[in-house]
N, C-alpha and C positions, 0 to 999 in steps of 0.2 A: 293342431293338424296331426292325424295319425299316419302311420306308414301307408295304410290303404288309401288315404286321401291324397297321397302325393300325386301331383300332376304328371302325366306322361310327357316324354320329350316332345317339345313343340307346342305344348299346351300352357296357357298362362297360369300363374300361381293363384290360388284362391284364398290364401292367408291375408286378412285385411292389413296386417302390418307390413306386408311386402307389396301392396298394391298402391298405385297413385293415379292421379288424373291422367297422366300421359298414357298409361297402359289401359285404363278403363275410364272413359269420360263420364260414366254414370256413378263413379265411386265418390262417396262422401267421407272424408277422413274422420276418425274418432279422436278423442283426446289423447289416447295412448299413441296413436300414429303421429300426431303433431309433436308430442314430446320426443319420440324416437327420431323424427326428421330434424327437429331443432338441435338435438344433441349431436347429430351427425354433421351439422353444418359447421364449417370451419369459419371462425370469427374473422371478419375482415375480407372474405372473398366477395361479399355483396353488401351494399349499403342498406339493404332491406332484410330484416329478420322478422321472426314471428314469435308471439307470446304463446302461452299454453292454450289460450282461447282462439288462437289462429289469427290474431290481429297483427297487421303489418306495422313494423317500427322502422321509420325512415330516419336513420341517424344523421344523414347528411343535412337534413332540414329541421332537426330538432334543436331548439334553443337550450343553451345551458348557461347558467350564471355562476361565475366563480369569484372568489375573493382573492385579489392580489394585494398582499399586505394585511394588516399594517406593519408586519415585520417581514420585509422582503428586501434583500440587498439591492435590487434594482430601483427601488423607490427613493433611495438616498435620503431616507428619513422615515418618520412614522406616518406614512400615507397609505390609505386604504382605497383601492379601486374596485368597484363593482363592475365586472366585465361580463357582458352577455355575448355568447359565442354561438355561431352556427357552423359547426365543424371547427375550422381554424380561423374563420373570418369573424372579426369584431363587428357585432351588430349595434351595440350600445355600450357606453362607458360612463360611469358616474363616480367622480372623486368624493371621498368622505374624509373630512378634515376634523381637526379639533383634538387630536390625540396628544399634542404637545402644547396645548393652550396655556399660556403663562400669565395672561392678564396684565401685560406690560403697560398698555395704554391706560388702564384704570389705575395702576400703581403710580403712574406719572402725576396723576391729579393730587396725590398726597405728598409729593416731594417738592422741595424748593427747585427752582429752575436749574441751578447748577448741579443738583443731585440727580436730575433726570438723565444726564448724559450717559452714565454707565448702564442705565437700563436700556436705552434705545439702541445702543450699539450691539446688544445681544439678541436682537430680533433676527435680521439676516446676518448670521454670524460669519459669513464670508465677505461682507461688505460693510464692516463696522465703521470705516472712515466715512463712507457715504451716509450712513445713518446719522453720525455726529454732525456732518456738514448740513444735512437737511434740517435738523433741529436747531443747531447753533445759528445757522443762517437766518432762520425764521425769527429767532429772538433778537438777533442783531438788527434786522430790518425794523422790528417793532420799537426797538430802543433808539433807532437812527444812529447806531454806533458805527464809526468808521474803523475799518480793519486795516492795519499797516500792510504795505505792499509785500514785505518780506513774509509776513504770516500767510498771506494769500498764496504766494508761490510755494511755501512749505506745505500748505494744504494740498495744492495741486500735485506736488511730487508724491506725497503719501497716498493720495487717492488714485493716481495712475498706477503706482506700484500695487495698490490693493486691487485694481482692475486686472492687472496681469496675474496676480496671485489667485484671484477668483477664477479666471479663465484657465489657469493651469490645473486647478482642482477639477474643474468641469471636464477638461480634455482628458486628464488621466483617468478619472472614474468612468467617463463615457467610453473610452477605448477599452477599459477593463470589462465593461458590460458586453462588448463585442468580442472579447477574447484576446485582445492585444495587451497582455499584462506588462510587456516591456515598456510601453508608453506610460503606464502608470508610474513606474519608478523614475523614468526620465523627467516627467513633469514635476514630481515631488522633489526631485533633486534641485531644480530651479526654485521651486516654492520655498524650500528651506533656506535658500540664500536670501530671498525677500524677507522671510521672518527674521533672519539674522540682522538685516538692515533695520527692521522695525524695532527689534530689541535694542539695537545700538542707539537709535534716535529717541525712543520713547520709554525704554525700560521694560517693555512687555512685547511678547511675540504676537499675541492676539488680544483683542479687547483692551486697547492701549489707553483709552481715555486721554488721548493726546490733544484733541481739540477742546477749546473752551470758548465760552462766549467772549469775544473780543480778540481772538487769535489762537495761538497754540501755547502749550505749557512751557516748553523749553525750546531754545534754539538747537540746531543740529550740532552734535559734538565734533571735536577734532577727529579727523580720519574718516568721517562719514562720507564726505563728498568724494574722496578718492575711491572708497570701496563701492560707492554707488556708480561712479563712472566706469569702474572695472566691470560691474554687472551689466551696464548698458552696452558696453563694447562687445561682450560675449553673447548677449541674449539673442540678437538677430540670427546668429549662426545656429543657436540651439533651436529657435523656432523653425529655421530651415530644415533641421534634422527631423522635427516632428512632421513637417509636410512631406519629406521624402519617405518616411516610414508609412504614412497613411495614404498619401495620394498614389502610391505604387502598390498598394495592397488591394488586390482584386476583391477580396471578401468585404473589406471596408467600403469600397465603392459600390458594390452590389447592395449592401445593407443601407446605404444612405441616399444614393441617387434615385430621384423619382419617388421617394418615400416621404409621407407626411406632408404633402403639399396642401397649403391653405392659401387662398387668394389674398391679395393685399386689402381688397375691399372688406372681406370678412374679418380680417384681423383688426382693421380700423373700427368696425362695428363692435367688436368685442373689447376694444380699448387696449389691445396688445401693443407693447412698445419694445424697444431694445433690439437686440440682434434678430429676434424672430420677425419683427416688422421690417428691419433693414434687409433681411434676406430676400424679401419680395421685391426689392428695388426702391423702397421708400427711404430717402436719406434723412430721416428724422432723428436728430440728436440734440439734446438740450445744451450740450457744450457749444454748439454753433448758433442756436436760436435764442439762448438766454444769457444773462450776464451775471449769474450768481458767483462766478469767479472769473478772473481775467484770461479766459481761454482764447480770447481774440488776439492775445500777444504771441500766439504760437501758430506755426504752420503745420497743419495736419489735415488728413483727409477722413471722410466718413465712408468706410467700406460698405458696399451694398451687394446684394445678389441679383439674380435674374429670374430663377424658377420659383424660389421659395420652398425648396425641399430641404431635407436634413443635411445634404451636402453643402448647400448654400449657407445654412446656419453655421456649419463647421468652418467654412471659408471666411465668413464675416468675423467670427471670433478670432481666428488666426491672424487676420489682417489687423484687427483691433489691437492685438498685442504688439505688433510692429509699430503702430501709430502711438501707442502709449509710451513705448521706449523713446520715440522721437520727442514726445512732449516732455518727458522727464529730462532728457538731455538738454533741450532748449531752456527748460526752467533752471537747470543748474548753471548754464552759461549766462543767463540773465538774472540770476538771483540778486535782488536788491539788498543793499545794506540798510541797517536801521533796526528798530525794535520789532519784536515778533508778537507783541500783544499791545492792545490799546492801553492808554494811560488814564482811563476813566476809573478813578478809585471807588466810585459808588457801584461799579459793576465787576471790576477785575481786581483780584487780590494783589496787594502791593508786593514788590520784590522782597525776598526774605532778608536781604541785608539791611533793609530799612526798618525792620521790626525792632531791632535793638537800639536804634538811634532816633527814631521818629515816633512821637506819641500819636500823631495823626494817623500814621500808617498802622499802628497797633489798633487804634479804634476802628478804622475801616476794616481791618482783617477780622476783628471780633464780630462786628456787625454783619459782615458778609457770611461768615461761617455759621453764626447762630440764627440769623434771620433771613439771609439771602437778599437779593435785589428785587425790586418791584418793577413790573412791566405795565405800561399804561393799558387801559382797557381797549380791546380791539381783537381782531382776528386776522389771520394771514395764512396763506398756503405757499410753501416754498419747495419747488421741485428741483431735483438734481438728476443727472444721468448716471445711474448705477450700472454695474456689469450686466444686470438683467433687464434694464429699462428704466422708465421714469419712476423714481422713488420720491414721493412727495410727503411733506409734513404739514399738517394743519394744526394750528395752535389758536386756542381761544383764551384770551387773557381777561381777567376781571379786575385788574389793578392791584392784586395781592402778590405775594412772593411765590405763589404756586399757580400753575396753569389750571384753568377751569376745565379744559378739555385738550387732549392731545390725540391726534389720529394720524396714522401713516397709511399712505397709498403704496402698498408694497407691490412691486411688479410681479413677484412670484405668484401672489394671490390672483392678480388680474390675468396673467398669462396662462394660469392653469385652466382657464376656460377653453383655451385653444386645444387642449389635449384630446377632447372628444372629436373635434373637427379633424385632427391629424390622424386619428386611429380608426374611426368608423369606416368600414369597407375594406380595411387592410387586414393583414394577418396578425395573429397574436404575437408572433415573433417580432414583428415590427413595432409593437407597442413598447417593448423595452427600449428600442432605439429612439422612438419618438419622445418618451419620457426623459431619456438622457439628454437629448438635444433641447428639450424645454428648459433644463437647468433650474428646477425649482428648489427653493430652500424652505424647509418646513417651519423653521423658526420665524420667517417672515410671513408665511401663510397663516399660521395660527395666532401668533402674537399673544 
């Protein structure tokens, strides 16, 4: 436009770059005009923007797929989530597993039965006592081996301590995901006390290999009972501190109440068990309905929720820690006297002091270590109630000293199906909370 072409005051401009539809309904924008208008648009002022060709882009309704993981601190393991988003709303979610596949089940087929135990306790590495009980219990039933009462009580004591230990790790890491870092340190303070007890009774803090087919490896040492009673006396007050810190935290309540709701019927269809199912009001707990260990000797309740949201899942696990402390205390009070392992020398190693005085004991020891014991042909499924739900062990025996097939129904693997149900329709920020309340262990998922 030249100086002579300048419009007079009150007349519209004739430069196409300065004209638009509002000023001139007959105006058709050129490419240069579209670029100029797009550059002048402030990003975020409108959900609709335009390309160079003038095509509208609706960012509020455009789908975007992102990868969460496999290396993400909120996944608590090597888990990859393919998340489809529409804005901040989760439209679809697909978990991708297999990044820590170990082939443990296949490895068990090449090991003698007594050598399988260290393998299985490394699947769900926060529930190692439950893994051992599922496998050892299955073999004991196939052998029709009677377990001494003292050994059964010692198993219950260690399994319930393991349940508290697992819930403490869950609570600390879940609170950390929500920004409550103090809760993480408090939970790991009590967790360390439990690991000290495990080290005192088994010699190891984790992956203890304490259970064996026929009982346990050693009786509890002197001083263990006193230290355990001290822990049980102080633990309820510590759990009360956790409740006070979180139940009065408005941010925690807003991030958990009404979030991740899945109906009881849908969870049953998916096969979900454990705290996730009990949070909907379903009082399903294998400790009450099965007899794999003498839980009927103890007085304890099954905590349940009402809504089935993340807050109910939190409350169920908190109450389970109270109940586990009660079970451990009652087991200590009623701990039977007697042996802690069966006396079947064809299955159980003889005591060490007999090896230097008994030729028969030496022969049994040699045969068990070199060849192992044989299990009659058959199959069995033995479930136990782990901190995450029903943990089942299926064993197929062919009459040899090695299992023909070992398969575990890990609750983390089954419960992971519910993650999509919990997240679709919610915000991506709630996905972090939902995954934390799911409490998955990738070692059990991949196996």
